[in-house]
C-alpha positions as CSV (number, residue, x, y, z in Angstrom):
1,M,24.2,13.1,30.4
2,N,20.7,14.3,29.7
3,Y,18.9,14.6,26.4
4,D,16.5,17.6,26.0
5,L,13.8,17.8,23.4
6,W,12.7,21.3,22.5
7,E,9.8,22.7,20.5
8,Y,10.6,25.8,18.6
9,E,7.0,27.0,18.1
10,T,6.4,27.4,21.8
11,N,10.1,27.6,22.8
12,N,9.5,25.0,25.5
13,R,11.4,21.9,26.6
14,I,9.0,19.1,26.1
15,G,11.0,16.2,27.4
16,V,14.2,15.3,29.3
17,F,15.6,11.8,28.8
18,E,18.4,9.8,30.3
19,T,19.2,7.9,27.1
20,L,19.3,8.9,23.4
21,E,17.2,5.8,22.6
22,D,14.4,7.0,24.9
23,A,14.5,10.5,23.4
24,L,14.3,9.2,19.9
25,A,11.4,6.8,20.8
26,F,9.5,9.9,22.1
27,V,10.3,11.8,18.9
28,R,8.8,8.8,16.9
29,E,5.7,8.9,19.0
30,L,5.3,12.7,18.5
31,L,5.7,12.3,14.8
32,A,3.2,9.5,14.6
33,E,0.6,11.6,16.5
34,N,1.3,14.9,14.7
35,G,2.6,14.0,11.3
36,S,6.2,14.1,10.0
37,E,5.9,17.9,9.3
38,Y,6.0,18.4,13.1
39,A,9.7,17.6,13.0
40,E,10.3,21.1,11.7
41,F,9.5,22.4,15.2
42,L,11.7,19.9,17.1
43,S,15.3,20.1,18.3
44,L,17.2,17.5,20.4
45,G,20.2,18.5,22.4
46,S,22.3,17.0,25.2
47,E,24.0,18.4,28.2
48,D,27.1,16.6,29.4
49,N,28.0,16.0,33.1
50,N,29.7,19.4,33.2
51,G,26.6,21.3,32.0
52,W,27.8,21.9,28.5
53,P,25.0,21.9,25.9
54,G,25.2,20.5,22.4
55,L,22.9,20.0,19.5
56,I,22.3,16.5,18.3
57,A,19.8,17.1,15.5
58,E,16.8,19.2,14.6
59,G,14.0,19.2,12.0
60,L,14.1,16.6,9.2
61,T,17.5,15.4,10.4
62,L,16.0,14.6,13.8
63,A,13.1,12.7,12.1
64,S,15.6,10.7,10.1
65,L,17.7,9.9,13.1
66,A,14.6,8.8,15.0
67,G,13.7,6.5,12.0
68,D,10.7,8.5,10.8
69,R,11.4,9.7,7.3
């Protein structure tokens, strides 16, 4: 399973991670560098081994999940 981090403003995938913990750590880094408002532009999803996508969290929910409130 892969975890994909997307930025809505540019519509680009800005990271691919093997673990949820790695993805959330990167989100924390981004929010520390850019401010917590930046979370509004972020979306974290996953793709299972069969290629099926799924949304984990976005925006403020993602910030909260990452531990940056």
